[in-house]
N, CA, C and O atoms as a MOPAC input file, in Angstrom:
PM7 MOZYME 1SCF
protein

 N     30.99900 1    59.06400 1  -139.85200 1
 C     30.84600 1    59.30100 1  -138.43400 1
 C     31.60700 1    60.55300 1  -138.05300 1
 O     32.58000 1    60.93600 1  -138.70200 1
 N     31.13900 1    61.18800 1  -136.97800 1
 C     31.78600 1    62.40800 1  -136.49800 1
 C     31.96100 1    62.33300 1  -134.98500 1
 O     31.13800 1    61.76800 1  -134.26300 1
 N     33.06500 1    62.92400 1  -134.53600 1
 C     33.28400 1    63.07600 1  -133.09500 1
 C     32.83300 1    64.47700 1  -132.71800 1
 O     33.24000 1    65.45600 1  -133.34400 1
 N     32.00400 1    64.57100 1  -131.70900 1
 C     31.55000 1    65.85400 1  -131.19700 1
 C     32.16900 1    66.03200 1  -129.82000 1
 O     32.00000 1    65.19700 1  -128.93100 1
 N     32.88900 1    67.13600 1  -129.66300 1
 C     33.45400 1    67.50600 1  -128.36900 1
 C     32.83500 1    68.83700 1  -127.98700 1
 O     32.96000 1    69.82200 1  -128.71500 1
 N     32.16900 1    68.86300 1  -126.84600 1
 C     31.50500 1    70.07700 1  -126.39600 1
 C     32.05900 1    70.48800 1  -125.03900 1
 O     32.04400 1    69.70500 1  -124.08900 1
 N     32.54300 1    71.71400 1  -124.95400 1
 C     32.98300 1    72.28500 1  -123.68600 1
 C     31.78200 1    73.04300 1  -123.13600 1
 O     31.28100 1    73.97200 1  -123.77000 1
 N     31.32100 1    72.63900 1  -121.94200 1
 C     30.09500 1    73.20000 1  -121.37900 1
 C     30.30200 1    73.61300 1  -119.92300 1
 O     31.28800 1    73.23700 1  -119.29100 1
 N     29.35800 1    74.38700 1  -119.41000 1
 C     29.34300 1    74.73200 1  -117.98700 1
 C     29.01400 1    73.46800 1  -117.18200 1
 O     28.19000 1    72.65100 1  -117.59300 1
 N     29.67800 1    73.32600 1  -116.02100 1
 C     29.48300 1    72.12800 1  -115.20200 1
 C     28.02500 1    71.91600 1  -114.80600 1
 O     27.54500 1    70.78300 1  -114.78300 1
 N     27.32900 1    72.98900 1  -114.49900 1
 C     25.95600 1    72.86900 1  -113.99800 1
 C     24.95500 1    72.44200 1  -115.07600 1
 O     23.79500 1    72.17900 1  -114.75900 1
 N     25.36900 1    72.36900 1  -116.32000 1
 C     24.48700 1    71.98300 1  -117.41200 1
 C     24.52700 1    70.49700 1  -117.73000 1
 O     23.73600 1    70.02700 1  -118.54800 1
 N     25.42700 1    69.74500 1  -117.10500 1
 C     25.63400 1    68.34200 1  -117.47900 1
 C     24.39500 1    67.47500 1  -117.27900 1
 O     24.01500 1    66.74100 1  -118.19100 1
 N     23.76500 1    67.53500 1  -116.13000 1
 C     22.63400 1    66.63400 1  -115.85800 1
 C     21.49000 1    66.86700 1  -116.83800 1
 O     20.92400 1    65.91200 1  -117.36800 1
 N     21.14900 1    68.12000 1  -117.08000 1
 C     20.07600 1    68.41900 1  -118.03400 1
 C     20.44900 1    67.94100 1  -119.43000 1
 O     19.60200 1    67.42000 1  -120.15600 1
 N     21.71800 1    68.11600 1  -119.81200 1
 C     22.16600 1    67.68600 1  -121.13100 1
 C     22.12700 1    66.16600 1  -121.25400 1
 O     21.65900 1    65.64600 1  -122.26700 1
 N     22.60600 1    65.44900 1  -120.25200 1
 C     22.55100 1    63.97900 1  -120.28600 1
 C     21.11400 1    63.49400 1  -120.46100 1
 O     20.84900 1    62.60400 1  -121.26900 1
 N     20.18300 1    64.08300 1  -119.69900 1
 C     18.78600 1    63.67100 1  -119.78400 1
 C     18.21300 1    63.93700 1  -121.17600 1
 O     17.52200 1    63.08500 1  -121.73500 1
 N     18.49600 1    65.10300 1  -121.73200 1
 C     17.96900 1    65.45400 1  -123.05000 1
 C     18.56200 1    64.55700 1  -124.13900 1
 O     17.83900 1    64.08900 1  -125.01800 1
 N     19.88400 1    64.31500 1  -124.08200 1
 C     20.51600 1    63.43700 1  -125.06500 1
 C     19.95400 1    62.02200 1  -124.96100 1
 O     19.62900 1    61.40800 1  -125.97600 1
 N     19.83900 1    61.50400 1  -123.74100 1
 C     19.33300 1    60.14100 1  -123.55300 1
 C     17.89200 1    60.01700 1  -124.05100 1
 O     17.55100 1    59.03500 1  -124.71000 1
 N     17.05000 1    60.99600 1  -123.74500 1
 C     15.65800 1    60.92800 1  -124.19200 1
 C     15.54500 1    61.04500 1  -125.70900 1
 O     14.51700 1    60.69500 1  -126.28900 1
 N     16.60800 1    61.54200 1  -126.35200 1
 C     16.63700 1    61.65100 1  -127.81700 1
 C     17.34700 1    60.47500 1  -128.46500 1
 O     17.52600 1    60.45900 1  -129.68300 1
 N     17.75900 1    59.47700 1  -127.66000 1
 C     18.36400 1    58.27000 1  -128.19700 1
 C     19.87800 1    58.26400 1  -128.24900 1
 O     20.46900 1    57.35600 1  -128.83400 1
 N     20.51700 1    59.25600 1  -127.65000 1
 C     21.98700 1    59.31900 1  -127.63600 1
 C     22.47200 1    58.97900 1  -126.22800 1
 O     22.43000 1    59.81500 1  -125.32600 1
 N     22.92700 1    57.75100 1  -126.05700 1
 C     23.27600 1    57.24200 1  -124.73500 1
 C     24.77300 1    57.38100 1  -124.44700 1
 O     25.15600 1    57.84700 1  -123.37400 1
 N     25.61700 1    56.98100 1  -125.39800 1
 C     27.05300 1    56.89900 1  -125.16600 1
 C     27.73500 1    58.25400 1  -125.17100 1
 O     27.53500 1    59.05900 1  -126.08000 1
 N     28.54000 1    58.49800 1  -124.15000 1
 C     29.31800 1    59.73200 1  -124.05300 1
 C     30.43000 1    59.53800 1  -123.03300 1
 O     30.36200 1    58.66200 1  -122.17100 1
 N     31.43800 1    60.36100 1  -123.15000 1
 C     32.52100 1    60.41500 1  -122.17600 1
 C     32.61400 1    61.85300 1  -121.71600 1
 O     32.50000 1    62.77700 1  -122.52200 1
 N     32.82100 1    62.05000 1  -120.41400 1
 C     32.88100 1    63.40000 1  -119.85800 1
 C     34.20200 1    63.57000 1  -119.11500 1
 O     34.60100 1    62.71600 1  -118.32300 1
 N     34.87100 1    64.68800 1  -119.38500 1
 C     36.13500 1    65.02700 1  -118.73700 1
 C     35.97800 1    66.33600 1  -117.97600 1
 O     35.26500 1    67.23400 1  -118.42400 1
 N     36.63500 1    66.44800 1  -116.83100 1
 C     36.75000 1    67.74400 1  -116.16400 1
 C     37.91400 1    68.48200 1  -116.81300 1
 O     39.00800 1    67.93400 1  -116.94600 1
 N     37.67400 1    69.72000 1  -117.21400 1
 C     38.72000 1    70.51400 1  -117.85800 1
 C     38.70100 1    71.92900 1  -117.28300 1
 O     37.76200 1    72.31300 1  -116.58600 1
 N     39.73400 1    72.68800 1  -117.57600 1
 C     39.78500 1    74.11000 1  -117.25700 1
 C     40.12400 1    74.83400 1  -118.53700 1
 O     40.87200 1    74.32300 1  -119.37000 1
 N     39.57900 1    76.01700 1  -118.69400 1
 C     39.87900 1    76.73300 1  -119.91800 1
 C     39.50500 1    78.19100 1  -119.83900 1
 O     38.98000 1    78.68000 1  -118.83800 1
 N     39.79600 1    78.87100 1  -120.93800 1
 C     39.44600 1    80.27800 1  -121.05800 1
 C     39.20100 1    80.58800 1  -122.52000 1
 O     39.72100 1    79.92300 1  -123.41600 1
 N     38.40900 1    81.59600 1  -122.73400 1
 C     38.09100 1    82.02600 1  -124.08800 1
 C     37.84300 1    83.51800 1  -124.08200 1
 O     38.51900 1    84.26100 1  -123.37200 1
 N     36.88400 1    83.95800 1  -124.86300 1
 C     36.57200 1    85.37900 1  -124.94900 1
 C     36.20200 1    85.97300 1  -123.59600 1
 O     36.43100 1    87.15700 1  -123.35000 1
 N     35.63500 1    85.15600 1  -122.72700 1
 C     35.22600 1    85.62200 1  -121.40800 1
 C     36.42700 1    86.13900 1  -120.62600 1
 O     36.30300 1    87.09500 1  -119.86000 1
 N     37.59000 1    85.51500 1  -120.81100 1
 C     38.82300 1    85.96800 1  -120.18600 1
 C     38.92400 1    85.70100 1  -118.69700 1
 O     39.87100 1    86.16700 1  -118.06300 1
 N     37.99700 1    84.97800 1  -118.12100 1
 C     38.02800 1    84.68200 1  -116.69800 1
 C     37.04500 1    85.54600 1  -115.94500 1
 O     36.27100 1    86.29900 1  -116.53600 1
 N     37.08700 1    85.42500 1  -114.61600 1
 C     36.19600 1    86.20100 1  -113.76100 1
 C     36.99200 1    86.79200 1  -112.60300 1
 O     38.05000 1    86.27900 1  -112.23900 1
 N     36.47500 1    87.86700 1  -112.03400 1
 C     37.07700 1    88.48500 1  -110.84900 1
 C     36.25500 1    88.10400 1  -109.63100 1
 O     35.02700 1    88.18500 1  -109.64700 1
 N     36.94100 1    87.68900 1  -108.57700 1
 C     36.29100 1    87.29800 1  -107.33800 1
 C     36.78000 1    88.17900 1  -106.19700 1
 O     37.91600 1    88.65300 1  -106.19800 1
 N     35.90300 1    88.38700 1  -105.22900 1
 C     36.29200 1    89.13400 1  -104.03300 1
 C     36.60200 1    88.14600 1  -102.91900 1
 O     35.89800 1    87.15300 1  -102.74100 1
 N     37.64000 1    88.42400 1  -102.18800 1
 C     38.07800 1    87.58600 1  -101.07700 1
 C     38.44700 1    88.51300 1   -99.93600 1
 O     38.58200 1    89.71900 1  -100.14200 1
 N     38.60800 1    87.99100 1   -98.77500 1
 C     38.94100 1    88.83400 1   -97.62000 1
 C     40.18600 1    89.66200 1   -97.85800 1
 O     40.28700 1    90.79400 1   -97.38400 1
 N     41.12200 1    89.10800 1   -98.58200 1
 C     42.38800 1    89.80600 1   -98.82400 1
 C     42.30800 1    90.74400 1  -100.03300 1
 O     43.28600 1    91.42100 1  -100.35300 1
 N     41.15400 1    90.78900 1  -100.70500 1
 C     41.01000 1    91.66400 1  -101.86400 1
 C     40.46500 1    90.91300 1  -103.06200 1
 O     40.01300 1    89.77500 1  -102.93900 1
 N     40.50900 1    91.54700 1  -104.21400 1
 C     40.01300 1    90.96000 1  -105.46000 1
 C     41.11200 1    90.16000 1  -106.14500 1
 O     42.29100 1    90.49500 1  -106.03700 1
 N     40.72800 1    89.11200 1  -106.84400 1
 C     41.68800 1    88.37700 1  -107.66100 1
 C     40.97800 1    87.81900 1  -108.88300 1
 O     39.75700 1    87.66300 1  -108.89500 1
 N     41.75500 1    87.52600 1  -109.89700 1
 C     41.21500 1    87.03500 1  -111.16500 1
 C     41.44100 1    85.53700 1  -111.29300 1
 O     42.53600 1    85.03500 1  -111.03900 1
 N     40.39900 1    84.84100 1  -111.68700 1
 C     40.48900 1    83.42200 1  -112.02400 1
 C     40.32400 1    83.34900 1  -113.53900 1
 O     39.23100 1    83.56000 1  -114.06400 1
 N     41.42300 1    83.04900 1  -114.23900 1
 C     41.33700 1    83.08300 1  -115.70300 1
 C     41.21700 1    81.70900 1  -116.34100 1
 O     40.95800 1    81.62100 1  -117.54100 1
 N     41.39200 1    80.65000 1  -115.59400 1
 C     41.17500 1    79.29800 1  -116.10600 1
 C     39.97400 1    78.72700 1  -115.35000 1
 O     40.09700 1    78.26400 1  -114.21500 1
 N     38.81800 1    78.77000 1  -116.00000 1
 C     37.57800 1    78.38800 1  -115.34300 1
 C     37.27900 1    76.90000 1  -115.50300 1
 O     37.56500 1    76.31800 1  -116.55000 1
 N     36.70500 1    76.28200 1  -114.47200 1
 C     36.35100 1    74.86900 1  -114.57700 1
 C     35.19400 1    74.67900 1  -115.55000 1
 O     34.20200 1    75.40600 1  -115.50400 1
 N     35.33300 1    73.70700 1  -116.41800 1
 C     34.31000 1    73.34500 1  -117.40500 1
 C     34.28600 1    71.82700 1  -117.50600 1
 O     35.09300 1    71.13900 1  -116.88200 1
 N     33.36600 1    71.32100 1  -118.28500 1
 C     33.32000 1    69.90200 1  -118.61600 1
 C     33.43600 1    69.76200 1  -120.12700 1
 O     32.94100 1    70.60300 1  -120.87700 1
 N     34.09000 1    68.69700 1  -120.56800 1
 C     34.12900 1    68.38200 1  -121.98600 1
 C     33.39900 1    67.06000 1  -122.19000 1
 O     33.76500 1    66.03000 1  -121.62600 1
 N     32.36700 1    67.12100 1  -123.00500 1
 C     31.58800 1    65.95500 1  -123.35700 1
 C     32.07000 1    65.48900 1  -124.72000 1
 O     32.19100 1    66.29600 1  -125.64200 1
 N     32.34700 1    64.20100 1  -124.86200 1
 C     32.80600 1    63.65300 1  -126.13800 1
 C     31.86600 1    62.52400 1  -126.55100 1
 O     31.55100 1    61.63400 1  -125.76000 1
 N     31.42500 1    62.58100 1  -127.80800 1
 C     30.57000 1    61.53500 1  -128.35000 1
 C     30.92000 1    61.30700 1  -129.81600 1
 O     31.41500 1    62.21000 1  -130.49100 1
 N     30.66500 1    60.11100 1  -130.29800 1
 C     30.80400 1    59.81800 1  -131.71800 1
 C     29.41000 1    59.43200 1  -132.21400 1
 O     28.75100 1    58.56200 1  -131.64400 1
 N     28.97400 1    60.09900 1  -133.29200 1
 C     27.62600 1    59.87400 1  -133.81300 1
 C     27.67300 1    59.67700 1  -135.32100 1
 O     28.66300 1    60.00200 1  -135.97700 1
 N     26.59500 1    59.14200 1  -135.85200 1
 C     26.46000 1    59.00600 1  -137.30300 1
 C     26.39300 1    60.40400 1  -137.92100 1
 O     25.94100 1    61.35600 1  -137.28500 1
 N     26.84600 1    60.50900 1  -139.15900 1
 C     26.84300 1    61.79700 1  -139.85900 1
 C     25.46400 1    62.45800 1  -139.84500 1
 O     25.35100 1    63.66800 1  -139.65300 1
 N     24.42200 1    61.65800 1  -140.04700 1
 C     23.07900 1    62.23400 1  -140.12700 1
 C     22.54600 1    62.73400 1  -138.77700 1
 O     21.53300 1    63.43200 1  -138.73600 1
 N     23.21600 1    62.38400 1  -137.68100 1
 C     22.77200 1    62.81600 1  -136.34800 1
 C     23.49900 1    64.05100 1  -135.82900 1
 O     23.13000 1    64.58400 1  -134.78300 1
 N     24.51300 1    64.51000 1  -136.53100 1
 C     25.35600 1    65.59800 1  -136.03900 1
 C     24.55200 1    66.86400 1  -135.74600 1
 O     24.66500 1    67.42000 1  -134.65400 1
 N     23.75500 1    67.32100 1  -136.68500 1
 C     23.01700 1    68.57500 1  -136.47900 1
 C     22.02800 1    68.46600 1  -135.33200 1
 O     21.82900 1    69.42300 1  -134.58400 1
 N     21.41100 1    67.30500 1  -135.19300 1
 C     20.46200 1    67.09100 1  -134.08200 1
 C     21.16500 1    67.18700 1  -132.73200 1
 O     20.65200 1    67.81100 1  -131.80300 1
 N     22.33800 1    66.57000 1  -132.62600 1
 C     23.09700 1    66.61600 1  -131.37400 1
 C     23.57300 1    68.04100 1  -131.09800 1
 O     23.51800 1    68.49900 1  -129.95600 1
 N     24.03700 1    68.74300 1  -132.12300 1
 C     24.46200 1    70.13700 1  -131.95200 1
 C     23.29100 1    70.98300 1  -131.43900 1
 O     23.46500 1    71.80100 1  -130.53600 1
 N     22.10600 1    70.78700 1  -132.01200 1
 C     20.93000 1    71.54200 1  -131.56700 1
 C     20.60300 1    71.25000 1  -130.10600 1
 O     20.29300 1    72.16700 1  -129.34600 1
 N     20.66900 1    69.98000 1  -129.71000 1
 C     20.37100 1    69.60500 1  -128.32100 1
 C     21.36600 1    70.26000 1  -127.37300 1
 O     20.97300 1    70.83400 1  -126.35700 1
 N     22.65700 1    70.17600 1  -127.70200 1
 C     23.68500 1    70.77400 1  -126.84200 1
 C     23.49000 1    72.28300 1  -126.76100 1
 O     23.51600 1    72.85300 1  -125.67000 1
 N     23.29600 1    72.92900 1  -127.89400 1
 C     23.15000 1    74.38500 1  -127.92000 1
 C     21.93900 1    74.84200 1  -127.12500 1
 O     22.03600 1    75.77400 1  -126.32600 1
 N     20.80000 1    74.19500 1  -127.33700 1
 C     19.57400 1    74.59300 1  -126.64500 1
 C     19.64900 1    74.32900 1  -125.14600 1
 O     19.15500 1    75.13100 1  -124.35300 1
 N     20.25700 1    73.22100 1  -124.75000 1
 C     20.29200 1    72.83300 1  -123.34100 1
 C     21.34000 1    73.60600 1  -122.55700 1
 O     21.13300 1    73.90300 1  -121.38000 1
 N     22.46000 1    73.93800 1  -123.18800 1
 C     23.59700 1    74.50900 1  -122.45800 1
 C     23.71500 1    76.02600 1  -122.57100 1
 O     24.57800 1    76.62000 1  -121.92400 1
 N     22.87900 1    76.65800 1  -123.36800 1
 C     23.00200 1    78.10100 1  -123.54800 1
 C     22.38800 1    78.86900 1  -122.38100 1
 O     21.28100 1    78.56700 1  -121.93700 1
 N     23.12900 1    79.87000 1  -121.89100 1
 C     22.59900 1    80.82900 1  -120.92700 1
 C     22.55800 1    82.21600 1  -121.56900 1
 O     22.18300 1    83.20000 1  -120.93200 1
 N     22.94800 1    82.27100 1  -122.83400 1
 C     23.07400 1    83.53900 1  -123.56900 1
 C     24.10900 1    84.46100 1  -122.93400 1
 O     23.98300 1    85.68300 1  -123.01100 1
 N     25.12700 1    83.88300 1  -122.30800 1
 C     26.21400 1    84.64200 1  -121.69200 1
 C     27.55300 1    84.11000 1  -122.18200 1
 O     27.66400 1    82.95800 1  -122.60000 1
 N     28.57600 1    84.97200 1  -122.12300 1
 C     29.92100 1    84.48000 1  -122.43600 1
 C     30.26400 1    83.35000 1  -121.47900 1
 O     29.84500 1    83.34800 1  -120.32100 1
 N     31.03300 1    82.39200 1  -121.98000 1
 C     31.43600 1    81.26600 1  -121.14400 1
 C     30.53500 1    80.05700 1  -121.27900 1
 O     30.71300 1    79.07800 1  -120.55500 1
 N     29.55100 1    80.09900 1  -122.20500 1
 C     28.66900 1    78.94800 1  -122.39000 1
 C     29.40000 1    77.76400 1  -123.01200 1
 O     28.96900 1    76.62400 1  -122.84100 1
 N     30.50100 1    78.00800 1  -123.73500 1
 C     31.29900 1    76.91200 1  -124.26700 1
 C     31.36000 1    76.89000 1  -125.78200 1
 O     30.94800 1    77.83300 1  -126.45800 1
 N     31.88300 1    75.79300 1  -126.29100 1
 C     32.06600 1    75.59600 1  -127.72500 1
 C     31.77400 1    74.14200 1  -128.06800 1
 O     31.82500 1    73.26100 1  -127.21000 1
 N     31.46500 1    73.91000 1  -129.35200 1
 C     31.27100 1    72.55600 1  -129.86800 1
 C     32.24200 1    72.36700 1  -131.03000 1
 O     32.29800 1    73.18900 1  -131.94400 1
 N     33.00600 1    71.27700 1  -130.98200 1
 C     33.97900 1    70.95900 1  -132.02600 1
 C     33.54000 1    69.66600 1  -132.70200 1
 O     33.15000 1    68.71500 1  -132.02500 1
 N     33.60000 1    69.62200 1  -134.03000 1
 C     33.20900 1    68.44300 1  -134.79200 1
 C     34.39700 1    67.98500 1  -135.63200 1
 O     35.00400 1    68.77700 1  -136.35200 1
 N     34.72100 1    66.69500 1  -135.53200 1
 C     35.84700 1    66.11700 1  -136.27200 1
 C     35.40300 1    64.83600 1  -136.96200 1
 O     34.54000 1    64.12600 1  -136.44600 1
 N     35.97900 1    64.52700 1  -138.12600 1
 C     35.65500 1    63.26400 1  -138.79500 1
 C     36.29500 1    62.08100 1  -138.05800 1
 O     37.37200 1    62.20000 1  -137.47400 1
 N     35.61300 1    60.96100 1  -138.10300 1
 C     36.11700 1    59.70900 1  -137.52000 1
 C     36.23100 1    58.69300 1  -138.65400 1
 O     35.26100 1    58.43900 1  -139.36900 1
 N     37.40500 1    58.12100 1  -138.81200 1
 C     37.62800 1    57.14000 1  -139.87300 1
 C     36.98600 1    55.79000 1  -139.56600 1
 O     36.40900 1    55.15100 1  -140.44600 1
 N     37.09200 1    55.36500 1  -138.30700 1
 C     36.56000 1    54.05100 1  -137.96000 1
 C     36.40800 1    53.95300 1  -136.45100 1
 O     37.01400 1    54.71200 1  -135.69400 1
 N     35.58400 1    53.00000 1  -136.03300 1
 C     35.36700 1    52.69100 1  -134.62200 1
 C     35.40100 1    51.18400 1  -134.50400 1
 O     34.88100 1    50.48100 1  -135.37000 1
 N     36.01300 1    50.67400 1  -133.43400 1
 C     36.04400 1    49.23200 1  -133.19200 1
 C     35.56200 1    48.97000 1  -131.77400 1
 O     36.11000 1    49.51200 1  -130.81400 1
 N     34.53400 1    48.13500 1  -131.64500 1
 C     34.07100 1    47.71100 1  -130.32000 1
 C     35.03900 1    46.65600 1  -129.82000 1
 O     35.22700 1    45.63500 1  -130.48200 1
 N     35.64300 1    46.87000 1  -128.69700 1
 C     36.68500 1    45.97300 1  -128.18000 1
 C     36.14600 1    44.56300 1  -127.95300 1
 O     36.79100 1    43.59100 1  -128.34500 1
 N     34.98900 1    44.43600 1  -127.33500 1
 C     34.44700 1    43.13000 1  -126.97200 1
 C     34.18200 1    42.25000 1  -128.18700 1
 O     34.52400 1    41.06700 1  -128.17100 1
 N     33.58000 1    42.80100 1  -129.24100 1
 C     33.15100 1    41.98600 1  -130.38100 1
 C     33.95500 1    42.21400 1  -131.65700 1
 O     33.81400 1    41.46400 1  -132.62300 1
 N     34.78800 1    43.23200 1  -131.66600 1
 C     35.55400 1    43.65900 1  -132.83000 1
 C     34.67200 1    44.16800 1  -133.97600 1
 O     35.13300 1    44.26900 1  -135.11300 1
 N     33.39600 1    44.49100 1  -133.67900 1
 C     32.54400 1    45.11600 1  -134.69300 1
 C     33.16600 1    46.44400 1  -135.08900 1
 O     33.81200 1    47.10300 1  -134.27400 1
 N     32.96700 1    46.83500 1  -136.35100 1
 C     33.55400 1    48.07300 1  -136.84500 1
 C     32.48900 1    48.99600 1  -137.40000 1
 O     31.37100 1    48.58200 1  -137.70500 1
 N     32.86900 1    50.26700 1  -137.52400 1
 C     32.00800 1    51.26300 1  -138.12500 1
 C     30.80000 1    51.59200 1  -137.25700 1
 O     30.84700 1    51.49600 1  -136.03100 1
 N     29.70900 1    51.98600 1  -137.93000 1
 C     28.50700 1    52.42000 1  -137.21600 1
 C     27.93000 1    51.31800 1  -136.34100 1
 O     27.27000 1    51.61300 1  -135.34500 1
 N     28.16500 1    50.03400 1  -136.69300 1
 C     27.68700 1    48.93300 1  -135.85600 1
 C     28.33000 1    48.96500 1  -134.47600 1
 O     27.74800 1    48.46500 1  -133.51300 1
 N     29.51900 1    49.54500 1  -134.36800 1
 C     30.24000 1    49.59800 1  -133.09500 1
 C     29.76500 1    50.73800 1  -132.19700 1
 O     30.08800 1    50.77900 1  -131.01000 1
 N     28.98900 1    51.67100 1  -132.77600 1
 C     28.48400 1    52.77400 1  -131.95200 1
 C     27.43500 1    52.25900 1  -130.99700 1
 O     26.88300 1    53.03100 1  -130.21200 1

């Protein structure tokens, strides 16, 4: 099993949820986060002048999937969330040793 953490633009969440669900991936957790990367932030104009916002609001989607589903989920996230501009986000993949469903104590892929 693998944990997929994707940092995405906020406005892409609804389309991504719909695409993942229609592809059979229902379970996910979403966090509001702020971050910066190569984009380095943005400059905004205000009545008092220009200022830089270097920690931009993003969302982090977290899911755990079977090993054989990882590439499919990566493709869905990449295709749905790309604007072909800096700031589209990143996808992180980590190994998961085990999962336990609290209600039934099922373990492993059965708990997904």
